[in-house]
C-alpha positions as CSV (number, residue, x, y, z in Angstrom):
1,M,43.4,90.5,-61.9
2,K,40.3,92.7,-62.5
3,V,38.4,89.6,-63.7
4,F,39.1,87.6,-60.6
5,R,38.3,90.6,-58.3
6,L,35.0,91.0,-60.1
7,I,34.1,87.3,-59.7
8,T,35.0,87.4,-56.0
9,F,32.9,90.6,-55.5
10,V,29.9,88.9,-57.2
11,V,30.3,85.8,-54.9
12,L,30.3,87.9,-51.8
13,L,27.5,90.2,-53.0
14,V,25.1,87.4,-54.0
15,G,25.9,85.5,-50.8
16,S,25.0,88.5,-48.6
17,M,21.8,89.1,-50.6
18,L,20.6,85.5,-50.3
19,H,21.6,85.0,-46.7
20,G,18.7,87.1,-45.5
21,L,16.4,85.5,-48.0
22,E,17.2,81.9,-47.2
23,S,14.2,79.8,-46.4
24,R,13.7,76.1,-45.5
25,A,12.8,75.3,-49.2
26,Q,14.7,72.3,-50.5
27,V,14.5,70.3,-53.7
28,T,14.5,66.7,-52.5
29,G,14.3,65.2,-55.9
30,T,12.3,62.3,-54.5
31,P,9.3,61.3,-56.6
32,V,6.0,61.6,-54.9
33,D,2.5,60.4,-55.6
34,A,0.5,63.4,-56.6
35,N,-2.6,61.4,-55.9
36,G,-1.5,60.6,-52.3
37,S,-4.2,60.2,-49.8
38,N,-2.7,62.9,-47.4
39,V,-2.6,65.6,-50.1
40,S,-5.2,67.9,-51.6
41,Y,-4.8,71.0,-53.8
42,D,-6.0,74.6,-53.7
43,N,-7.2,76.5,-56.8
44,Q,-3.6,77.4,-57.7
45,G,-2.4,73.8,-57.8
46,R,-0.6,74.1,-54.4
47,P,-0.7,71.1,-52.1
48,M,-2.6,71.3,-48.8
49,R,-2.7,68.5,-46.2
50,K,-6.1,67.0,-45.9
51,S,-7.9,67.8,-42.6
52,N,-10.1,65.6,-40.6
53,Q,-12.1,68.6,-39.5
54,S,-15.6,69.1,-40.7
55,A,-16.1,70.3,-44.3
56,D,-17.3,73.8,-43.2
57,S,-14.2,74.6,-41.3
58,L,-11.2,76.5,-42.8
59,K,-7.6,75.5,-42.5
60,H,-4.8,77.5,-44.1
61,R,-1.7,75.9,-45.5
62,D,1.0,75.8,-42.8
63,G,3.7,78.4,-43.8
64,S,6.4,76.2,-42.4
65,E,5.7,73.6,-45.1
66,D,7.8,75.5,-47.7
67,S,9.3,72.5,-49.4
68,I,9.0,70.8,-52.7
69,S,9.3,67.3,-54.1
70,I,9.9,67.3,-57.9
71,S,10.8,64.6,-60.4
72,F,10.3,63.9,-64.1
73,R,10.3,61.3,-66.7
74,Y,11.0,61.6,-70.4
75,Y,8.5,61.1,-73.1
76,D,7.8,57.4,-73.7
77,S,9.8,56.3,-70.6
78,S,8.7,55.3,-67.1
79,Q,12.1,55.9,-65.5
80,M,11.9,58.8,-63.0
81,H,14.7,61.3,-62.7
82,R,15.6,64.0,-60.2
83,M,16.4,67.6,-61.0
84,D,20.2,68.2,-61.3
85,S,21.5,70.8,-58.9
86,S,25.2,70.0,-59.4
87,I,27.7,72.8,-60.1
88,N,31.0,71.0,-61.0
89,D,30.6,71.2,-64.8
90,F,30.1,74.5,-66.7
91,N,29.3,72.4,-69.8
92,K,25.9,71.5,-68.3
93,I,24.5,74.9,-69.0
94,S,25.9,75.1,-72.6
95,P,23.7,73.9,-75.4
96,L,26.8,72.4,-77.1
97,P,28.2,69.2,-75.5
98,F,32.0,68.8,-75.2
99,T,31.8,66.0,-77.8
100,Y,30.8,68.5,-80.5
101,T,32.7,71.2,-82.4
102,D,31.0,74.1,-84.1
103,L,32.2,76.7,-86.7
104,G,33.8,79.0,-84.2
105,N,30.7,80.7,-82.7
106,M,28.0,79.5,-80.3
107,G,24.8,78.6,-82.2
108,T,26.5,77.8,-85.5
109,P,26.3,74.4,-87.3
110,A,28.0,71.7,-85.2
111,K,29.2,68.1,-85.6
112,S,30.0,65.3,-83.2
113,L,33.6,64.3,-82.8
114,L,32.4,60.8,-82.2
115,F,31.1,58.6,-85.0
116,A,27.3,58.7,-84.6
117,P,25.3,57.6,-87.7
118,R,21.6,58.4,-88.0
119,M,19.8,55.3,-86.7
120,T,16.2,56.1,-87.9
121,T,14.1,54.7,-90.7
122,G,11.6,56.2,-93.2
123,W,11.5,59.8,-94.4
124,D,14.3,62.2,-93.4
125,A,14.8,65.6,-95.0
126,G,18.5,65.3,-94.3
127,F,19.4,68.6,-92.5
128,H,21.0,67.8,-89.2
129,S,23.9,70.3,-88.8
130,M,21.8,72.3,-86.3
131,D,20.2,69.3,-84.5
132,V,22.2,69.8,-81.3
133,F,20.3,73.0,-80.8
134,R,16.8,71.5,-81.6
135,W,14.3,70.5,-79.1
136,N,12.5,67.2,-79.9
137,L,9.8,64.9,-78.7
138,E,12.1,62.5,-77.1
139,G,13.6,65.2,-74.8
140,T,10.2,66.3,-73.5
141,R,9.9,65.9,-69.7
142,Y,6.7,65.1,-67.8
143,F,7.0,66.5,-64.3
144,T,5.5,65.5,-60.9
145,S,5.7,68.5,-58.6
146,T,4.1,69.3,-55.3
147,R,4.6,73.0,-55.8
148,P,4.7,75.4,-58.8
149,Y,8.4,75.4,-59.8
150,T,10.3,77.9,-62.0
151,N,13.9,77.7,-63.1
152,L,15.4,80.8,-64.7
153,G,18.8,80.7,-66.4
154,Y,20.8,83.5,-68.1
155,E,24.4,83.6,-69.4
156,I,26.3,86.5,-71.0
157,G,29.6,86.2,-72.8
158,A,32.1,88.2,-74.8
159,N,31.0,90.2,-77.8
160,S,27.4,90.4,-76.4
161,E,26.9,86.6,-76.6
162,Q,23.9,85.7,-74.5
163,W,21.9,82.6,-73.6
164,M,18.6,82.4,-71.8
165,D,16.7,79.4,-70.5
166,V,13.3,79.4,-68.7
167,L,11.3,76.4,-67.3
168,H,8.0,76.6,-65.4
169,T,5.9,73.6,-64.3
170,Q,3.1,73.1,-61.9
171,N,0.1,70.8,-61.1
172,R,-3.4,72.1,-61.6
173,G,-5.2,69.9,-59.1
174,S,-4.0,66.3,-58.6
175,R,-4.5,65.1,-62.2
176,V,-3.1,67.8,-64.4
177,N,0.4,69.0,-64.9
178,F,1.8,71.4,-67.4
179,A,5.3,72.7,-68.3
180,I,6.6,75.4,-70.5
181,E,10.2,75.9,-71.6
182,F,11.9,78.7,-73.6
183,R,15.5,79.0,-74.7
184,L,17.3,81.7,-76.6
185,T,20.8,81.6,-78.0
186,N,22.2,84.7,-79.6
187,S,25.8,85.5,-80.5
188,P,27.2,88.1,-82.9
189,G,30.5,86.2,-83.1
190,A,34.0,87.5,-83.4
191,Y,34.4,87.1,-87.2
192,R,32.6,88.8,-90.1
193,N,29.1,87.5,-90.9
194,Q,29.1,84.9,-88.1
195,N,26.1,85.9,-86.0
196,S,23.6,83.2,-84.8
197,N,20.1,83.5,-83.4
198,N,18.4,80.3,-82.2
199,S,15.2,80.0,-80.2
200,N,13.2,77.1,-78.9
201,I,9.7,76.8,-77.3
202,R,8.2,73.7,-75.8
203,F,4.8,73.3,-74.0
204,N,3.3,70.1,-72.7
205,V,0.3,69.2,-70.6
206,A,-0.5,65.8,-69.2
207,S,-3.9,64.9,-67.6
208,Q,-5.7,61.9,-66.3
209,S,-9.4,61.4,-65.6
210,K,-10.7,60.9,-62.0
211,N,-11.2,57.2,-62.5
212,K,-7.7,56.9,-64.0
213,R,-8.9,55.3,-67.2
214,Y,-8.5,58.1,-69.7
215,S,-5.3,60.2,-70.1
216,Y,-3.9,62.6,-72.7
217,N,-0.6,64.4,-73.5
218,L,-0.4,67.5,-75.6
219,I,3.0,68.7,-76.8
220,F,3.9,71.7,-78.9
221,I,7.5,72.4,-80.0
222,N,8.8,75.2,-82.1
223,N,12.5,75.6,-83.2
224,S,13.9,78.5,-85.1
225,L,17.6,78.0,-85.9
226,N,19.4,80.8,-87.8
227,A,23.2,81.0,-88.5
228,S,25.0,83.3,-90.8
229,A,27.6,81.8,-93.1
230,N,30.9,83.3,-94.0
231,G,32.5,80.3,-95.7
232,G,35.6,80.5,-93.5
233,L,38.7,82.6,-93.9
234,V,40.0,83.5,-97.3
235,D,43.6,83.1,-95.9
236,D,44.4,81.3,-92.7
237,A,47.6,83.2,-92.4
238,S,45.7,86.4,-92.0
239,L,45.1,85.4,-88.4
240,V,48.8,86.2,-87.7
241,S,48.9,89.5,-89.6
242,N,45.4,91.0,-88.8
243,G,47.1,93.7,-86.6
244,L,44.7,96.2,-85.0
245,S,41.8,95.5,-87.3
246,G,40.7,92.6,-85.1
247,L,39.1,89.3,-86.2
248,N,36.1,91.1,-87.6
249,G,38.4,92.8,-90.2
250,I,39.7,89.5,-91.7
251,S,38.3,88.7,-95.1
252,T,35.9,85.7,-95.4
253,R,34.6,83.8,-98.4
254,L,31.0,84.7,-98.1
255,G,28.9,87.7,-96.8
256,G,30.8,90.6,-98.3
257,S,32.2,93.5,-96.3
258,G,28.9,95.2,-95.4
259,S,26.4,92.3,-94.8
260,S,27.1,91.7,-91.1
261,V,26.0,93.9,-88.2
262,R,27.6,92.6,-85.0
263,S,24.9,93.4,-82.4
264,P,23.1,91.2,-79.9
265,F,19.8,92.8,-81.2
266,N,20.5,91.8,-84.8
267,T,18.5,88.6,-85.5
268,S,18.5,88.9,-89.3
269,I,20.4,86.5,-91.5
270,S,21.4,88.0,-94.9
271,T,23.7,85.2,-95.9
272,G,23.4,81.8,-94.2
273,N,21.1,79.0,-93.1
274,K,17.6,79.3,-91.7
275,F,16.2,76.1,-90.3
276,A,12.7,76.1,-88.7
277,D,10.2,73.5,-87.6
278,H,7.0,73.3,-85.5
279,N,5.4,70.2,-84.2
280,V,2.1,69.4,-82.5
281,Y,1.7,66.0,-80.8
282,F,-1.5,64.8,-79.2
283,R,-1.5,61.3,-77.6
284,H,-4.5,60.0,-75.7
285,S,-5.5,56.6,-74.3
286,Y,-8.2,54.6,-72.6
287,D,-7.5,51.8,-70.2
288,F,-9.5,48.6,-69.4
289,G,-8.5,47.0,-66.1
290,Q,-9.1,46.2,-62.5
291,K,-10.0,48.5,-59.6
292,D,-8.4,48.1,-56.2
293,S,-7.9,50.0,-53.0
294,I,-5.6,50.4,-50.0
295,V,-7.2,51.0,-46.6
296,G,-5.2,53.0,-44.1
297,D,-5.9,54.1,-40.6
298,S,-8.3,56.8,-41.6
299,T,-8.2,56.9,-45.4
300,T,-8.8,54.7,-48.4
301,T,-6.7,55.1,-51.5
302,M,-8.3,54.0,-54.8
303,L,-6.1,52.2,-57.2
304,F,-6.5,51.1,-60.8
305,Y,-4.5,48.5,-62.7
306,P,-4.7,48.7,-66.5
307,R,-4.7,45.4,-68.3
308,L,-5.5,46.6,-71.8
309,R,-4.8,50.1,-73.3
310,I,-6.0,51.6,-76.6
311,E,-3.9,54.6,-77.6
312,H,-4.1,57.1,-80.5
313,L,-1.3,59.5,-81.6
314,F,-1.8,62.5,-83.8
315,Q,1.2,64.5,-85.1
316,L,1.3,67.5,-87.4
317,S,4.7,69.0,-88.2
318,G,6.1,71.6,-90.6
319,Y,9.7,71.9,-91.6
320,N,11.5,74.7,-93.5
321,Y,15.1,74.5,-94.6
322,Q,16.8,77.2,-96.6
323,Y,20.0,78.8,-97.6
324,I,19.8,82.5,-98.6
325,D,22.3,85.1,-99.8
326,A,20.5,88.5,-100.3
327,N,23.7,90.1,-101.7
328,P,25.8,87.5,-103.4
329,V,29.2,88.4,-104.7
330,A,29.4,86.5,-108.0
331,S,33.2,86.4,-108.1
332,D,33.4,84.8,-104.6
333,Y,30.9,82.1,-105.6
334,L,32.8,81.4,-108.8
335,N,36.3,81.5,-107.3
336,Y,35.7,79.5,-104.1
337,Y,32.8,77.2,-105.0
338,N,32.7,77.0,-108.9
339,Y,29.1,78.2,-108.8
340,L,27.5,80.7,-111.2
341,A,25.5,83.1,-109.1
342,T,23.4,84.7,-111.8
343,N,20.6,86.2,-109.7
344,D,20.3,89.1,-107.3
345,T,19.5,86.6,-104.5
346,V,20.8,83.1,-104.1
347,K,18.1,80.9,-102.4
348,F,17.6,77.2,-102.0
349,Q,14.6,76.0,-100.0
350,D,12.8,72.7,-99.1
351,K,9.5,72.9,-97.2
352,W,7.8,69.8,-95.7
353,T,4.5,69.1,-94.0
354,E,4.1,65.8,-92.1
355,L,0.8,64.3,-90.9
356,N,1.0,61.2,-88.8
357,N,-1.8,59.1,-87.3
358,M,-0.9,56.0,-85.2
359,L,-3.1,53.5,-83.3
360,A,-1.6,51.2,-80.6
361,I,-2.7,48.5,-78.2
362,Y,-0.9,47.8,-75.0
363,M,-1.3,44.5,-73.0
364,Y,-0.2,44.2,-69.4
365,P,0.3,40.5,-68.4
366,D,0.9,41.3,-64.7
367,K,-1.4,43.9,-63.1
368,K,1.1,44.6,-60.3
369,N,4.0,45.2,-62.7
370,Q,3.1,48.1,-64.9
371,W,6.7,48.1,-66.3
372,Q,5.9,44.9,-68.2
373,Y,3.8,45.3,-71.3
374,L,3.5,44.4,-75.0
375,K,2.6,47.1,-77.5
376,L,1.4,46.6,-81.1
377,D,1.0,49.6,-83.3
378,G,0.4,50.8,-86.9
379,G,0.2,54.2,-88.5
380,L,-0.3,56.2,-91.7
381,Q,2.2,58.9,-92.6
382,S,1.4,61.6,-95.2
383,L,4.2,63.9,-96.5
384,N,4.0,66.9,-98.7
385,G,7.2,68.6,-100.1
386,N,7.3,72.0,-101.6
387,F,10.5,72.9,-103.6
388,G,9.5,76.2,-105.2
389,N,8.5,77.0,-108.8
390,G,5.4,75.0,-108.4
391,F,7.2,71.7,-107.9
392,R,5.7,69.4,-105.2
393,R,5.9,65.8,-104.1
394,N,3.5,63.8,-102.0
395,F,4.3,60.6,-100.2
396,N,2.2,58.2,-98.2
397,N,3.5,55.4,-96.0
398,I,2.0,52.7,-93.8
399,Y,4.1,51.3,-91.0
400,V,3.7,48.7,-88.3
401,G,5.6,48.2,-85.0
402,A,5.9,46.1,-81.9
403,E,7.5,46.7,-78.5
404,Y,8.0,44.7,-75.4
405,R,9.4,46.0,-72.1
406,N,9.8,44.3,-68.8
407,R,11.4,45.6,-65.6
408,T,11.2,42.8,-63.1
409,K,9.6,43.4,-59.7
410,N,12.9,43.0,-57.9
411,Q,14.4,45.8,-60.1
412,K,17.3,43.6,-61.2
413,W,16.5,43.0,-64.8
414,E,15.2,45.2,-67.5
415,L,14.5,44.1,-71.1
416,E,13.5,46.3,-74.0
417,A,12.8,45.0,-77.5
418,L,11.1,46.9,-80.3
419,G,10.8,46.9,-84.1
420,K,9.3,49.1,-86.8
421,L,8.7,48.2,-90.5
422,Y,7.5,50.4,-93.3
423,A,5.1,48.0,-95.0
424,T,3.9,50.0,-98.0
425,G,4.6,53.4,-99.6
426,T,7.6,55.3,-100.8
427,Y,9.8,53.9,-98.0
428,A,8.6,50.3,-98.1
429,G,11.2,48.0,-96.8
430,D,12.8,50.4,-94.3
431,Y,13.0,48.8,-90.9
432,S,14.5,49.1,-87.4
433,A,15.1,46.4,-84.8
434,Y,16.4,47.2,-81.3
435,V,17.0,45.1,-78.2
436,S,18.7,45.9,-74.9
437,L,19.1,44.0,-71.6
438,K,20.0,45.7,-68.3
439,R,21.1,43.9,-65.1
440,N,21.7,45.5,-61.7
441,I,24.5,43.5,-60.0
442,V,24.6,43.7,-56.2
443,H,27.7,45.2,-54.8
444,I,29.0,46.0,-58.3
445,G,26.7,48.2,-60.3
446,S,24.8,47.8,-63.5
447,L,25.5,46.3,-66.9
448,E,23.6,47.0,-70.2
449,I,24.2,45.2,-73.5
450,G,22.2,45.4,-76.7
451,G,22.1,45.8,-80.4
452,Q,20.3,47.6,-83.2
453,N,19.9,47.0,-87.0
454,V,18.5,49.7,-89.3
455,N,17.7,49.5,-93.0
456,R,17.0,53.0,-94.3
457,T,16.5,54.9,-97.4
458,P,19.1,57.7,-97.8
459,S,17.9,61.1,-96.7
460,F,15.8,63.1,-99.2
461,I,18.6,65.7,-99.7
462,F,20.3,63.0,-101.7
463,N,17.3,62.6,-103.9
464,T,18.3,65.3,-106.3
465,T,18.4,66.1,-110.0
466,S,16.3,64.1,-112.3
467,N,19.0,64.1,-115.0
468,S,22.0,64.1,-112.7
469,G,23.8,61.4,-114.8
470,N,24.3,64.0,-117.5
471,L,26.1,66.5,-115.2
472,S,29.8,66.1,-114.6
473,F,31.5,67.2,-111.4
474,D,33.7,69.8,-113.1
475,T,30.7,71.5,-114.6
476,K,29.8,74.9,-113.0
477,V,26.5,74.5,-111.1
478,D,23.6,76.4,-112.6
479,T,20.3,75.2,-111.2
480,S,18.3,77.1,-113.8
481,S,19.1,74.3,-116.4
482,Y,17.2,71.5,-114.8
483,T,14.3,70.5,-112.6
484,A,15.2,69.5,-109.1
485,K,13.6,67.0,-106.8
486,S,15.1,68.8,-103.9
487,N,15.6,72.5,-104.4
488,F,19.2,72.3,-103.0
489,P,21.8,72.0,-105.8
490,V,23.2,68.6,-105.2
491,L,25.1,66.7,-107.9
492,T,25.3,62.9,-107.8
493,D,27.1,60.2,-109.8
494,G,23.8,59.4,-111.6
495,S,23.3,56.0,-110.1
496,G,20.4,55.1,-107.8
497,W,21.0,55.0,-104.1
498,G,20.8,51.6,-102.4
499,K,19.3,51.4,-98.9
500,E,21.8,52.0,-96.1
501,N,22.2,49.2,-93.6
502,I,23.7,49.9,-90.1
503,T,24.3,47.5,-87.3
504,K,25.2,48.7,-83.9
505,L,26.3,46.6,-80.9
506,F,26.7,48.4,-77.6
507,G,27.6,47.8,-73.9
508,H,27.7,50.0,-70.8
509,L,29.1,49.0,-67.4
510,Y,28.7,51.3,-64.4
511,I,30.5,50.6,-61.1
512,P,29.3,53.2,-58.4
513,K,31.9,52.1,-55.9
514,L,34.7,53.1,-58.3
515,Q,32.8,56.0,-59.8
516,L,33.6,54.4,-63.2
517,S,31.6,54.0,-66.4
518,L,32.9,51.9,-69.3
519,I,31.2,52.3,-72.7
520,G,31.6,50.3,-75.9
521,N,30.0,50.7,-79.4
522,Y,30.6,48.7,-82.6
523,F,29.2,49.7,-86.0
524,F,28.9,47.8,-89.2
525,Y,27.9,50.0,-92.2
526,T,27.0,49.3,-95.8
527,N,25.9,51.7,-98.6
528,Y,27.2,54.7,-96.7
529,T,25.8,57.8,-98.4
530,Y,27.7,61.0,-97.9
531,F,28.8,64.4,-99.3
532,D,32.3,64.9,-100.6
533,G,32.1,68.5,-101.8
534,F,30.1,71.7,-101.5
535,F,27.5,70.2,-104.0
536,T,28.5,66.6,-104.7
537,A,27.1,63.5,-103.1
538,K,28.2,59.8,-103.4
539,Q,27.5,56.4,-102.0
540,S,30.2,54.0,-100.9
541,G,29.4,50.3,-101.7
542,S,32.3,49.0,-99.6
543,P,31.2,48.0,-96.1
544,F,33.2,49.2,-93.2
545,N,33.1,49.0,-89.4
546,V,33.9,51.4,-86.5
547,L,34.8,50.5,-83.0
548,Q,34.4,53.0,-80.1
549,V,35.4,52.5,-76.5
550,G,35.1,55.0,-73.7
551,A,35.6,55.5,-70.0
552,E,34.3,58.1,-67.5
553,K,36.0,58.2,-64.1
554,E,35.7,60.4,-61.0
555,T,38.7,60.4,-58.6
556,S,39.1,62.1,-55.2
557,L,42.6,63.5,-55.0
558,S,42.1,64.8,-51.5
559,K,39.3,66.0,-49.3
560,H,38.3,68.8,-51.6
561,F,40.2,68.2,-54.9
562,K,38.6,66.0,-57.5
563,W,39.6,64.7,-60.9
564,Y,37.1,64.0,-63.7
565,V,38.2,62.3,-66.8
566,E,36.2,61.3,-69.9
567,A,38.1,59.4,-72.7
568,Y,37.0,57.9,-76.0
569,V,39.0,56.0,-78.5
570,Q,37.6,55.1,-82.0
571,T,39.0,53.4,-85.0
572,K,37.7,52.3,-88.4
573,A,38.4,49.3,-90.6
574,G,37.7,49.2,-94.3
575,N,37.8,51.8,-97.1
576,A,35.4,54.3,-95.5
577,P,35.1,57.9,-96.6
578,I,35.0,59.1,-93.0
579,N,37.6,61.0,-90.9
580,M,37.4,61.2,-87.1
581,P,39.9,61.8,-84.2
582,T,41.3,58.6,-82.8
583,L,41.2,60.0,-79.2
584,L,38.9,62.4,-77.5
585,L,39.8,63.4,-74.0
586,R,38.4,65.8,-71.4
587,N,39.9,66.3,-68.0
588,R,38.7,68.5,-65.1
589,I,40.6,69.0,-61.9
590,G,38.7,71.1,-59.5
591,Y,38.4,72.2,-55.9
592,E,34.9,71.5,-54.4
593,A,33.9,72.5,-50.9
594,N,31.0,73.6,-48.7
595,F,31.3,76.9,-46.8
596,F,28.9,78.6,-44.3
597,K,26.5,75.7,-44.5
598,N,24.8,76.9,-47.7
599,L,27.6,78.0,-50.0
600,F,28.9,75.2,-52.3
601,L,31.9,76.1,-54.4
602,A,33.5,74.3,-57.4
603,T,36.4,75.9,-59.3
604,G,39.2,74.4,-61.4
605,I,40.7,73.8,-64.8
606,E,39.1,72.0,-67.7
607,A,41.0,70.7,-70.8
608,R,39.6,69.0,-73.9
609,Y,41.9,67.4,-76.5
610,F,41.4,65.4,-79.7
611,T,44.1,64.0,-81.9
612,P,44.9,65.6,-85.3
613,Y,42.6,64.5,-88.1
614,K,41.1,65.7,-91.4
615,A,37.9,67.4,-90.1
616,D,34.8,67.6,-92.3
617,N,34.3,70.9,-94.1
618,Y,30.9,72.6,-94.2
619,S,28.7,73.6,-97.1
620,P,26.1,76.3,-96.2
621,F,24.5,75.8,-99.6
622,T,23.3,72.3,-98.7
623,G,23.5,72.6,-94.9
624,Q,25.8,69.6,-94.7
625,F,29.2,68.7,-93.3
626,F,31.2,66.9,-96.0
627,Y,34.1,64.6,-96.3
628,Q,37.5,66.0,-97.3
629,D,40.9,64.5,-97.4
630,D,43.3,67.4,-97.9
631,Y,43.1,69.8,-94.9
632,R,44.5,68.4,-91.6
633,I,43.7,70.0,-88.2
634,S,46.2,69.8,-85.4
635,N,45.1,71.8,-82.3
636,R,46.4,72.6,-78.9
637,P,44.1,71.3,-76.1
638,D,41.1,73.6,-75.4
639,I,41.8,74.9,-71.8
640,S,39.3,76.8,-69.6
641,Y,39.1,78.0,-66.1
642,Y,35.7,77.8,-64.3
643,L,34.3,79.1,-61.1
644,N,30.8,77.9,-60.0
645,F,29.0,78.2,-56.8
646,R,25.5,77.5,-55.3
647,I,23.7,79.3,-52.4
648,T,20.4,77.5,-51.6
649,R,18.5,77.8,-54.9
650,F,20.9,80.2,-56.7
651,R,23.6,78.8,-58.9
652,F,26.4,80.9,-60.5
653,F,28.6,79.7,-63.4
654,G,31.7,81.5,-64.7
655,Q,34.2,80.5,-67.3
656,V,37.3,81.9,-69.0
657,S,37.8,79.7,-72.1
658,N,40.5,79.4,-74.8
659,L,43.4,79.9,-72.4
660,N,45.3,77.7,-74.8
661,T,45.5,80.6,-77.3
662,M,48.2,82.2,-75.1
663,N,51.1,83.1,-77.4
664,Y,54.3,85.2,-77.6
665,S,56.1,86.3,-80.8
666,K,58.7,88.9,-81.5
667,E,56.4,90.5,-84.1
668,Q,53.2,90.8,-81.9
669,G,54.5,90.3,-78.4
670,F,52.3,88.6,-75.8
671,G,48.6,87.9,-76.6
672,F,45.9,85.2,-76.9
673,N,46.2,84.7,-80.7
674,K,47.3,81.1,-81.2
675,Y,43.9,80.0,-82.6
676,N,42.5,76.5,-82.9
677,F,40.7,75.3,-86.0
678,Y,37.5,73.2,-86.0
679,A,36.9,72.8,-89.7
680,P,38.9,73.8,-92.8
681,H,39.3,77.6,-92.7
682,Y,37.0,77.9,-89.6
683,S,38.9,79.2,-86.7
684,G,38.1,79.7,-83.0
685,T,38.7,82.8,-81.1
686,G,41.1,84.1,-78.3
687,T,40.1,84.1,-74.6
688,W,36.4,84.2,-74.1
689,I,34.7,85.1,-70.8
690,R,31.2,83.8,-70.0
691,F,29.3,84.0,-66.7
692,G,25.7,83.3,-65.8
693,F,23.3,81.9,-63.3
694,K,20.4,79.6,-62.7
695,W,17.8,80.5,-60.1
696,M,15.1,78.3,-58.9
697,F,11.8,79.7,-57.6
698,I,9.1,77.9,-55.6
699,N,5.7,79.4,-55.3
């Protein structure tokens, strides 16, 4: 009752505070032309309506014009999007989608419950267990905003868990826009040696010359992903008999008893994974084309239609992947992992530097349809790997590519076709081909179908010991006895890896009238390369296929009650060393209403369920989830209660999760201690309270 009283008090307090501060500011989400003829800008990038008065007169910005139009597009896309101000889903402010499971604490390694192979070609280091927390180039947003815009988000949870997210964007004049984003995820966790500390920074600026011929984009991204590793519980049954010691008193397989300090200010990782990368992208282009103009009643708007574009891309990236244990307990390594820890510190590390130069030519057949173009490109990629002890490797690759896109003028059809081939170098023969076709169907919705085929060299983490054929899997691993290509101690069967080949066919049907989305994916996979132990890797020569179908549906149960369901079914055919839940289901039943004109409320119950399956285990030594066929996970549905509301530009989110852990036993009485598991020996927690806000500011 105290929790619900506190939440009610916060709602009323914030409402009373903001009622007096309410302004006419609204986010319309409608894209605007920043170069519109009726808009000029002051020295802070704020819009001012152009005046017909003489140049020596002064006209202040009308104070009543306190509104904003803001939209954005993603990198390498022309599709405009509006800012999301919805409040019906707490999951939207969480860095972890509901389709993923982690190791029991926010910010720790995570894996998708849906089969999702890596569909990229060329070099890949192979460390993806923290990818869901990374920011990348494809997720970069270019904004169009008539006012400086700031979005501040903060969330705090049990055991000093915290999450912070900041976005600021504004125009500097009519031809320059910049945006800066920062995110921090920090959680000490509930179990021993489980703390995580992840941070992300992204900065981008886009500019166009006055004559609209030259433009450039500069992007900087830095990711620092740190997660302690405890190896899971020594004995799963200890969850029942932990008594008053709490979850932090339960013995774990790694970390020792004194290596973890559970504090929100503790960012050090003494035992665990440290993944970091920094990326600089600079893309600039020059257009050749045709000038034009639109003459209005009192103004003339100058236009420019590109017909030929020359573009250059420069990329400089650094990657650092490591596992470290500053205080290894030799007996734990030997007993649980069959590994001889002979040094004071156990450390595996791969460091990479990537330099990429690409030149591209765009051709626009129709000057009045800039969504139709043909692109031809080619590039040189240079890679340098540093694996310690003076061991380095250098790779050079030349690749070529082509891309054709066409969205018809009537907006009914959209075609996208692209391909990439590594012509020479270490990864020669790798290729990717992709095609998709979209159709807007009147009175029905939209349909998209397509396919992709990828031929790729297995990730570099599989390129391991030079004499791996002489090592048997029952031999205790001692990396001092051989020279490694990768510094991570991975044993293989001694045979060379063949190229992986993956074919994907997909379809998506959206029917707005029914609020229904239907999704289908079909995969055909050969030469699947995978881990099947803490140190061992294999390749399966037997082809297999996976079929996924899904549906997302919104239903109005009454005027204010709504039901949201997301369901996915997947199955495999063939002798594939993969395990996945057959069914993944999420339901939300909520009450949504609008009070006092500006108070929007959404509250209800959310439940996620996936069928029992043999979930992948996790090896912190290699940073990989790996296949296992012994440990079966059978969980209760994950159940949460949420309370969200919005008052003008302020959004509040609150959640009480893991209500499914409610339990009663004669030995312990009533409590929230019926824990779910998400990987072998990795347990979730009891009830967990989170609440936070997102606040939008317009200058």
